[in-house]
C-alpha positions, 0 to 999 in steps of 0.5 A, spaced: 598 432 087 602 427 082 605 420 084 611 422 085 610 427 089 606 423 092 611 417 094 616 422 096 611 426 101 611 418 104 618 416 104 621 422 107 616 421 114 618 417 119 615 410 120 613 408 127 616 402 127 624 406 125 622 411 130 623 406 134 629 405 139 632 399 139 635 394 145 642 394 144 643 388 148 650 389 148 652 388 155 659 392 154 655 399 151 652 398 158 658 398 162 661 403 158 654 408 159 655 406 167 662 407 168 661 414 164 655 415 168 658 415 174 663 419 173 659 424 171 655 424 177 662 424 181 664 430 178 658 434 179 660 431 186 665 435 187 664 440 183 660 442 188 665 441 194 670 445 190 665 451 189 667 454 196 675 453 196 678 459 194 684 459 190 689 464 192 696 460 193 701 457 189 698 457 183 695 465 184 688 463 183 684 468 177 680 468 172 684 462 169 684 457 174 677 458 175 676 456 168 679 450 168 678 447 175 671 445 172 677 441 167 680 438 173 675 436 177 672 431 170 679 428 171 678 427 177 671 424 177 674 419 171 680 417 175 675 415 182 672 412 177 677 407 174 679 405 182 673 403 184 668 410 185 663 410 189 659 403 186 654 405 182 656 403 176 655 396 177 648 398 179 647 402 173 649 397 168 645 392 172 638 397 171 640 398 165 640 390 163 634 389 167 631 394 161 633 391 155 632 384 158 639 381 157 640 375 162 648 377 164 651 371 169 651 375 176 658 374 176 659 379 171 654 384 174 658 385 180 663 386 178 666 393 178 
């Protein structure tokens, strides 16, 4: 094998240092991720609640309503999370930052 092919083969393989994920140590990113997690959790919770409800009222039901119900439930989840949610976001943020070994004042972690 010639030197050029050998060099390009070595460059194509990822080094172990480049592949390792780096902790962000960014409280804002941890906050956003924890709020998104709680929003998805609430949406799943509400989705199971709405699964047994038949739609035959004013809206008429049908395949269209069934198709867009998941979008409505996702928006409900986002809205509930923005209003305080279930309190999962603060605990999740604290765990994310703990795993990144970042020291954050207690008053910032407990805030929803």
